[in-house]
Residue frames as qw, qx, qy, qz and C-alpha x, y, z in Angstrom:
[[0.654, 0.055, -0.525, 0.543, 110.36, 129.56, 12.07],
 [0.453, -0.855, -0.251, -0.028, 110.30, 130.97, 15.59],
 [0.383, 0.524, -0.356, 0.672, 112.72, 133.52, 16.99],
 [0.624, -0.698, -0.341, 0.083, 113.41, 134.00, 20.67],
 [0.260, 0.632, -0.339, 0.646, 115.38, 136.34, 22.88],
 [0.683, -0.547, -0.441, 0.201, 116.30, 136.53, 26.52],
 [0.045, -0.843, 0.268, -0.464, 117.51, 139.04, 29.08],
 [0.758, -0.069, -0.544, 0.353, 120.19, 137.44, 31.25],
 [0.387, -0.220, -0.458, 0.770, 120.43, 138.67, 34.83],
 [0.072, -0.677, -0.426, -0.596, 117.31, 140.81, 34.39],
 [0.231, -0.233, -0.478, 0.815, 116.93, 143.77, 36.74],
 [0.148, 0.745, 0.527, -0.381, 114.19, 146.31, 37.42],
 [0.020, 0.634, -0.256, -0.730, 115.98, 148.72, 35.07],
 [0.083, -0.031, 0.848, 0.522, 115.14, 146.26, 32.24],
 [0.287, 0.566, 0.701, -0.327, 111.40, 146.85, 32.76],
 [0.196, 0.504, -0.194, -0.818, 109.69, 148.30, 29.72],
 [0.779, 0.497, 0.213, -0.317, 108.26, 147.66, 26.30],
 [0.339, -0.386, 0.731, 0.450, 110.15, 145.51, 23.78],
 [0.758, 0.535, 0.045, -0.369, 109.59, 144.88, 20.06],
 [0.682, -0.116, 0.600, 0.402, 111.24, 142.55, 17.57],
 [0.396, 0.770, -0.162, -0.474, 112.40, 144.13, 14.31],
 [0.732, 0.035, 0.597, 0.326, 113.21, 142.04, 11.24],
 [0.245, 0.648, -0.337, -0.638, 114.55, 143.18, 7.91],
 [0.680, 0.201, 0.698, 0.101, 113.19, 140.92, 5.18],
 [0.509, 0.426, 0.491, 0.564, 114.41, 141.79, 1.67],
 [0.189, 0.216, 0.042, 0.957, 114.80, 145.44, 2.65],
 [0.448, -0.573, -0.312, -0.612, 111.40, 145.66, 4.32],
 [0.027, 0.226, -0.717, 0.659, 111.36, 146.24, 8.08],
 [0.609, -0.429, -0.575, -0.338, 108.79, 144.17, 9.94],
 [0.065, -0.354, 0.569, -0.739, 108.04, 145.17, 13.56],
 [0.353, -0.321, -0.877, 0.055, 106.27, 142.89, 16.04],
 [0.442, -0.775, -0.249, -0.376, 103.61, 143.96, 18.47],
 [0.038, 0.607, -0.572, 0.551, 105.24, 145.20, 21.70],
 [0.727, -0.362, -0.577, 0.091, 105.57, 143.01, 24.76],
 [0.272, -0.812, 0.217, -0.468, 105.75, 144.48, 28.26],
 [0.688, 0.015, -0.612, 0.391, 108.41, 143.20, 30.65],
 [0.357, -0.725, 0.168, -0.564, 107.76, 144.00, 34.30],
 [0.550, 0.076, -0.743, 0.372, 109.97, 142.42, 36.95],
 [0.564, -0.698, -0.096, -0.431, 108.44, 142.24, 40.39],
 [0.615, 0.084, -0.616, 0.486, 110.14, 141.91, 43.73],
 [0.433, -0.584, -0.490, 0.481, 110.47, 143.19, 47.25],
 [0.051, 0.986, 0.156, 0.031, 110.03, 146.94, 47.79],
 [0.650, 0.189, -0.063, 0.733, 113.06, 149.13, 47.11],
 [0.267, -0.786, -0.302, 0.468, 113.70, 152.21, 49.28],
 [0.372, 0.717, 0.143, 0.572, 113.96, 155.65, 47.67],
 [0.077, -0.645, 0.330, -0.685, 114.06, 157.49, 51.04],
 [0.672, -0.298, -0.641, 0.218, 114.68, 156.13, 54.51],
 [0.431, -0.892, -0.135, 0.016, 114.58, 157.75, 57.96],
 [0.544, 0.554, -0.287, 0.562, 117.67, 159.92, 58.40],
 [0.527, -0.335, -0.453, 0.636, 119.69, 160.96, 61.41],
 [0.039, -0.799, -0.203, -0.564, 118.36, 164.23, 62.82],
 [0.333, -0.142, -0.513, 0.778, 119.26, 166.57, 65.66],
 [0.208, -0.669, -0.493, -0.516, 116.08, 168.16, 66.97],
 [0.138, -0.403, 0.368, -0.826, 115.08, 170.62, 69.67],
 [0.027, -0.141, -0.911, 0.387, 113.58, 168.98, 72.76],
 [0.231, 0.530, 0.708, -0.407, 109.76, 168.60, 72.59],
 [0.293, 0.544, -0.191, -0.762, 109.56, 170.25, 69.13],
 [0.837, 0.355, 0.375, -0.184, 107.72, 168.57, 66.24],
 [0.009, -0.546, 0.670, 0.503, 109.62, 167.16, 63.26],
 [0.862, 0.348, 0.023, -0.367, 108.94, 164.99, 60.19],
 [0.369, -0.354, 0.813, 0.281, 110.56, 161.82, 58.87],
 [0.691, 0.443, -0.197, -0.537, 110.00, 160.41, 55.38],
 [0.495, -0.152, 0.846, 0.129, 109.96, 156.83, 54.16],
 [0.650, 0.533, -0.116, -0.529, 109.44, 156.07, 50.47],
 [0.401, -0.205, 0.865, 0.223, 109.67, 152.72, 48.71],
 [0.600, 0.401, -0.266, -0.639, 108.57, 151.44, 45.30],
 [0.845, 0.070, 0.528, -0.045, 107.68, 148.10, 43.70],
 [0.730, -0.110, -0.252, -0.625, 106.58, 146.67, 41.42],
 [0.117, -0.611, -0.675, -0.397, 104.27, 145.30, 42.51],
 [0.142, -0.212, 0.238, -0.937, 102.38, 148.24, 43.90],
 [0.133, -0.913, 0.111, -0.370, 100.96, 149.32, 46.25],
 [0.547, 0.150, -0.596, 0.569, 103.79, 149.58, 48.76],
 [0.526, -0.772, -0.248, -0.256, 102.59, 149.97, 52.34],
 [0.315, 0.491, -0.502, 0.639, 104.71, 151.58, 55.06],
 [0.693, -0.642, -0.326, 0.017, 104.83, 150.73, 58.76],
 [0.124, 0.762, -0.366, 0.519, 106.80, 152.98, 61.12],
 [0.804, -0.348, -0.410, 0.254, 108.80, 151.92, 64.19],
 [0.072, -0.826, 0.315, -0.461, 110.13, 153.98, 67.11],
 [0.250, -0.510, 0.766, -0.301, 112.71, 152.12, 69.21],
 [0.149, 0.074, -0.969, -0.181, 111.56, 148.88, 67.50],
 [0.250, 0.414, 0.752, -0.448, 107.92, 149.42, 68.54],
 [0.183, 0.452, 0.664, 0.567, 105.35, 149.73, 65.73],
 [0.035, 0.192, 0.188, -0.963, 103.92, 153.27, 65.58],
 [0.539, 0.185, -0.147, -0.809, 101.03, 152.83, 63.09],
 [0.565, 0.072, 0.801, -0.184, 98.66, 149.86, 63.15],
 [0.665, 0.659, 0.339, -0.095, 97.16, 150.82, 59.78],
 [0.639, -0.033, 0.339, 0.690, 99.70, 151.02, 56.95],
 [0.175, 0.780, -0.057, -0.598, 100.45, 154.24, 55.09],
 [0.797, 0.516, 0.245, 0.197, 100.75, 154.08, 51.30],
 [0.569, -0.302, 0.212, 0.735, 104.25, 155.06, 50.13],
 [0.388, 0.320, -0.488, 0.713, 105.52, 157.76, 50.30],
 [0.545, -0.690, -0.476, 0.008, 104.84, 158.23, 54.00],
 [0.142, 0.553, -0.326, 0.753, 105.63, 161.21, 56.22],
 [0.584, -0.493, -0.600, 0.235, 105.66, 160.56, 59.96],
 [0.064, -0.727, 0.122, -0.672, 105.03, 163.67, 62.05],
 [0.598, -0.252, -0.619, 0.443, 106.51, 163.28, 65.53],
 [0.226, -0.907, -0.261, -0.240, 105.03, 165.78, 68.01],
 [0.044, -0.828, 0.441, -0.343, 108.31, 165.97, 69.93],
 [0.853, -0.066, -0.462, 0.232, 110.82, 163.93, 71.91],
 [0.360, -0.879, 0.242, -0.196, 112.50, 164.44, 75.27],
 [0.591, -0.484, 0.618, 0.189, 115.11, 161.72, 74.77],
 [0.171, 0.439, -0.712, -0.521, 116.92, 160.23, 71.73],
 [0.790, 0.197, 0.485, -0.319, 115.03, 157.66, 69.67],
 [0.191, -0.212, 0.816, 0.503, 115.67, 155.27, 66.79],
 [0.647, 0.453, 0.209, -0.577, 113.19, 155.38, 63.89],
 [0.140, -0.170, 0.860, 0.461, 112.83, 152.88, 61.06],
 [0.683, 0.289, 0.077, -0.666, 110.18, 151.74, 58.62],
 [0.458, 0.017, 0.869, 0.186, 109.13, 148.58, 56.82],
 [0.450, 0.358, -0.317, -0.754, 107.92, 148.58, 53.23],
 [0.515, 0.105, 0.842, -0.119, 105.45, 145.80, 52.36],
 [0.534, 0.306, -0.358, -0.702, 104.06, 144.65, 49.02],
 [0.933, 0.024, 0.021, -0.358, 102.56, 141.37, 47.81],
 [0.760, 0.390, -0.488, 0.180, 106.07, 139.88, 47.39],
 [0.721, -0.287, -0.440, 0.451, 107.15, 140.53, 50.99],
 [0.250, -0.964, -0.081, 0.035, 108.81, 143.21, 53.07],
 [0.616, 0.373, -0.229, 0.655, 112.02, 145.23, 53.19],
 [0.485, -0.773, -0.267, 0.310, 113.25, 146.92, 56.38],
 [0.265, 0.906, -0.110, 0.310, 114.88, 150.35, 56.24],
 [0.530, 0.153, -0.462, 0.694, 118.11, 151.38, 57.86],
 [0.351, -0.753, -0.491, 0.263, 117.44, 153.05, 61.22],
 [0.214, 0.660, -0.020, 0.720, 117.67, 156.82, 61.68],
 [0.474, -0.386, -0.538, 0.581, 118.82, 158.10, 65.08],
 [0.065, -0.822, -0.202, -0.528, 117.08, 161.26, 66.30],
 [0.505, -0.104, -0.463, 0.721, 119.20, 163.12, 68.87],
 [0.206, -0.909, -0.363, 0.015, 118.03, 165.87, 71.22],
 [0.377, 0.610, -0.167, 0.676, 119.93, 169.14, 71.00],
 [0.597, -0.683, -0.322, 0.270, 121.35, 170.48, 74.25],
 [0.070, -0.974, 0.217, 0.013, 123.74, 173.07, 75.63],
 [0.746, 0.448, -0.410, 0.272, 127.32, 172.35, 74.53],
 [0.783, -0.493, -0.163, 0.342, 129.89, 171.42, 77.19],
 [0.156, -0.936, 0.229, 0.219, 132.61, 173.83, 78.22],
 [0.647, 0.632, -0.416, 0.097, 135.87, 173.73, 76.27],
 [0.867, -0.449, 0.115, 0.181, 138.74, 171.63, 77.60],
 [0.763, -0.023, 0.162, 0.626, 142.55, 171.89, 77.46],
 [0.136, 0.977, 0.094, 0.132, 142.49, 175.71, 77.52],
 [0.740, -0.227, 0.044, 0.632, 146.08, 176.97, 77.12],
 [0.063, 0.940, -0.095, -0.320, 147.79, 180.33, 76.78],
 [0.849, 0.330, 0.166, 0.379, 149.96, 180.13, 73.67],
 [0.450, 0.283, -0.002, 0.847, 151.33, 183.67, 73.60],
 [0.244, -0.855, -0.398, 0.225, 150.95, 186.72, 75.83],
 [0.410, 0.341, 0.032, 0.845, 151.96, 190.28, 74.97],
 [0.051, -0.208, -0.366, 0.906, 151.30, 193.70, 76.49],
 [0.402, 0.195, -0.101, -0.889, 148.38, 194.18, 74.10],
 [0.791, 0.104, -0.314, -0.515, 146.98, 190.70, 73.53],
 [0.495, -0.290, 0.802, -0.166, 146.84, 187.05, 74.31],
 [0.612, 0.237, -0.602, -0.455, 146.62, 183.98, 72.09],
 [0.548, -0.211, 0.712, -0.384, 144.89, 180.92, 73.49],
 [0.453, 0.106, -0.781, -0.417, 143.89, 177.48, 72.27],
 [0.555, -0.088, 0.621, -0.546, 141.25, 175.01, 73.42],
 [0.096, -0.082, -0.942, -0.310, 139.48, 171.84, 72.44],
 [0.534, -0.228, -0.129, -0.804, 135.71, 172.25, 72.09],
 [0.387, -0.069, 0.819, -0.418, 133.66, 170.15, 74.52],
 [0.237, 0.342, 0.899, 0.136, 130.80, 167.86, 73.48],
 [0.085, -0.080, -0.291, -0.950, 128.60, 169.85, 71.08],
 [0.328, 0.300, 0.710, -0.546, 125.34, 168.29, 72.39],
 [0.374, 0.449, 0.744, 0.324, 124.18, 168.04, 68.73],
 [0.113, 0.945, 0.230, -0.204, 124.05, 171.84, 68.49],
 [0.634, 0.550, 0.014, 0.544, 126.20, 173.78, 66.03],
 [0.489, -0.583, -0.129, 0.636, 128.87, 175.80, 67.84],
 [0.408, 0.759, 0.299, 0.411, 128.64, 179.25, 66.27],
 [0.066, 0.841, -0.219, 0.491, 130.51, 181.52, 68.69],
 [0.756, -0.299, -0.400, 0.424, 132.90, 181.47, 71.60],
 [0.047, -0.909, 0.082, -0.405, 133.62, 184.36, 73.95],
 [0.678, -0.002, -0.457, 0.576, 136.62, 184.85, 76.20],
 [0.330, -0.914, -0.097, -0.215, 136.40, 186.84, 79.42],
 [0.582, 0.321, -0.417, 0.620, 139.60, 188.30, 80.87]]
Protein backbone atom coordinates (compact mmCIF):
# COMPACT_ATOMS: atom_id res chain seq x y z
CA UNK A 1 0.00 0.00 0.00
CA UNK A 2 1.13 3.55 -0.69
CA UNK A 3 1.27 6.36 1.84
CA UNK A 4 1.21 10.03 0.94
CA UNK A 5 1.53 13.36 2.69
CA UNK A 6 1.11 16.98 1.78
CA UNK A 7 2.09 20.42 3.01
CA UNK A 8 -0.87 22.77 2.70
CA UNK A 9 -0.09 26.42 2.05
CA UNK A 10 3.61 25.63 1.67
CA UNK A 11 6.04 28.50 2.28
CA UNK A 12 9.79 28.95 1.89
CA UNK A 13 10.17 28.15 5.59
CA UNK A 14 8.95 24.61 4.75
CA UNK A 15 12.03 24.02 2.56
CA UNK A 16 14.18 21.16 3.76
CA UNK A 17 14.66 17.44 3.97
CA UNK A 18 11.73 15.16 4.90
CA UNK A 19 11.59 11.46 5.80
CA UNK A 20 8.72 9.08 6.44
CA UNK A 21 8.92 7.01 9.63
CA UNK A 22 6.80 3.91 10.16
CA UNK A 23 6.58 1.71 13.20
CA UNK A 24 5.87 -1.86 12.12
CA UNK A 25 5.53 -4.34 14.99
CA UNK A 26 7.87 -2.25 17.15
CA UNK A 27 10.46 -1.82 14.41
CA UNK A 28 11.00 1.72 13.09
CA UNK A 29 11.40 1.92 9.33
CA UNK A 30 12.72 5.21 7.89
CA UNK A 31 12.42 6.17 4.23
CA UNK A 32 15.12 7.79 2.16
CA UNK A 33 14.93 11.59 2.55
CA UNK A 34 13.22 13.79 0.00
CA UNK A 35 14.22 17.41 -0.51
CA UNK A 36 11.50 20.06 -0.72
CA UNK A 37 12.62 23.35 -2.23
CA UNK A 38 10.01 25.98 -3.04
CA UNK A 39 11.04 28.50 -5.64
CA UNK A 40 9.69 31.95 -6.27
CA UNK A 41 10.45 35.60 -6.81
CA UNK A 42 13.43 37.05 -4.92
CA UNK A 43 12.83 38.10 -1.31
CA UNK A 44 14.62 41.17 0.10
CA UNK A 45 16.82 40.84 3.18
CA UNK A 46 18.14 44.43 2.93
CA UNK A 47 16.82 47.35 0.91
CA UNK A 48 18.13 50.89 0.35
CA UNK A 49 17.49 52.95 3.48
CA UNK A 50 16.89 56.62 4.07
CA UNK A 51 20.17 58.41 4.71
CA UNK A 52 21.26 61.95 5.52
CA UNK A 53 24.67 62.55 3.96
CA UNK A 54 27.18 65.36 3.71
CA UNK A 55 27.16 67.15 0.35
CA UNK A 56 29.58 65.62 -2.21
CA UNK A 57 30.80 62.95 0.26
CA UNK A 58 30.84 59.26 -0.69
CA UNK A 59 28.43 56.79 0.92
CA UNK A 60 27.29 53.18 0.46
CA UNK A 61 23.87 51.58 0.04
CA UNK A 62 23.18 47.85 0.33
CA UNK A 63 20.65 45.68 -1.45
CA UNK A 64 20.38 41.98 -0.63
CA UNK A 65 17.80 39.48 -1.85
CA UNK A 66 17.58 35.68 -1.84
CA UNK A 67 15.81 32.96 -3.83
CA UNK A 68 15.52 30.13 -4.42
CA UNK A 69 16.21 29.94 -7.23
CA UNK A 70 19.66 31.43 -7.14
CA UNK A 71 21.49 33.39 -8.39
CA UNK A 72 19.74 36.65 -7.56
CA UNK A 73 20.95 39.58 -9.65
CA UNK A 74 20.66 43.19 -8.50
CA UNK A 75 20.07 46.30 -10.62
CA UNK A 76 20.33 49.73 -8.98
CA UNK A 77 18.24 52.82 -9.78
CA UNK A 78 18.84 56.49 -8.92
CA UNK A 79 15.75 58.67 -9.42
CA UNK A 80 14.23 55.79 -11.46
CA UNK A 81 17.21 55.69 -13.86
CA UNK A 82 19.17 52.41 -14.02
CA UNK A 83 22.68 52.85 -12.58
CA UNK A 84 24.34 49.54 -13.57
CA UNK A 85 23.92 47.93 -16.99
CA UNK A 86 25.57 44.70 -15.81
CA UNK A 87 23.85 43.07 -12.83
CA UNK A 88 25.55 42.60 -9.47
CA UNK A 89 25.13 39.26 -7.71
CA UNK A 90 23.32 39.66 -4.38
CA UNK A 91 24.34 41.03 -1.92
CA UNK A 92 25.25 44.26 -3.69
CA UNK A 93 26.85 47.40 -2.26
CA UNK A 94 26.47 50.57 -4.33
CA UNK A 95 29.17 53.16 -3.65
CA UNK A 96 27.93 56.64 -4.52
CA UNK A 97 30.81 59.13 -4.95
CA UNK A 98 28.68 61.99 -3.62
CA UNK A 99 25.51 63.98 -4.24
CA UNK A 100 24.77 67.70 -4.35
CA UNK A 101 20.99 67.29 -4.23
CA UNK A 102 18.58 64.74 -2.70
CA UNK A 103 18.05 61.50 -4.62
CA UNK A 104 15.83 58.42 -4.47
CA UNK A 105 17.59 55.03 -4.67
CA UNK A 106 16.00 51.64 -5.25
CA UNK A 107 17.00 48.24 -6.56
CA UNK A 108 15.46 45.34 -8.43
CA UNK A 109 16.22 41.72 -7.61
CA UNK A 110 15.98 39.30 -10.55
CA UNK A 111 16.06 35.50 -10.67
CA UNK A 112 14.77 32.95 -13.17
CA UNK A 113 11.23 33.28 -11.75
CA UNK A 114 11.01 37.06 -12.25
CA UNK A 115 11.79 40.27 -10.41
CA UNK A 116 10.95 42.04 -7.16
CA UNK A 117 11.36 45.81 -6.72
CA UNK A 118 12.64 47.24 -3.44
CA UNK A 119 11.13 50.07 -1.48
CA UNK A 120 12.87 53.35 -2.31
CA UNK A 121 15.38 54.96 0.04
CA UNK A 122 15.57 58.77 0.07
CA UNK A 123 19.06 60.22 0.47
CA UNK A 124 18.95 63.78 1.84
CA UNK A 125 21.77 66.32 1.82
CA UNK A 126 22.75 67.73 5.21
CA UNK A 127 22.77 71.50 5.51
CA UNK A 128 22.95 74.29 8.06
CA UNK A 129 19.89 74.28 10.33
CA UNK A 130 17.48 77.23 10.16
CA UNK A 131 17.29 79.78 12.96
CA UNK A 132 14.87 79.07 15.80
CA UNK A 133 11.39 80.59 15.66
CA UNK A 134 8.88 81.80 18.28
CA UNK A 135 11.63 82.97 20.66
CA UNK A 136 9.98 84.17 23.90
CA UNK A 137 11.14 85.44 27.27
CA UNK A 138 9.38 83.30 29.88
CA UNK A 139 10.92 84.74 33.04
CA UNK A 140 13.41 87.53 33.76
CA UNK A 141 15.19 88.14 37.06
CA UNK A 142 18.12 90.31 38.16
CA UNK A 143 20.45 87.34 37.70
CA UNK A 144 18.97 85.33 34.85
CA UNK A 145 16.50 84.90 32.08
CA UNK A 146 14.43 81.93 30.95
CA UNK A 147 13.52 81.70 27.29
CA UNK A 148 11.76 79.26 25.00
CA UNK A 149 11.90 78.68 21.26
CA UNK A 150 10.88 76.27 18.55
CA UNK A 151 13.83 74.83 16.60
CA UNK A 152 13.85 75.71 12.90
CA UNK A 153 14.22 73.16 10.10
CA UNK A 154 17.12 70.87 11.06
CA UNK A 155 18.36 70.50 7.44
CA UNK A 156 18.91 66.77 8.18
CA UNK A 157 21.68 67.64 10.64
CA UNK A 158 21.47 66.72 14.32
CA UNK A 159 21.06 69.83 16.48
CA UNK A 160 23.63 69.37 19.24
CA UNK A 161 23.98 72.83 20.79
CA UNK A 162 22.33 76.21 20.97
CA UNK A 163 23.92 79.41 22.23
CA UNK A 164 22.21 82.57 23.42
CA UNK A 165 23.85 85.98 23.14
CA UNK A 166 22.66 88.76 25.43
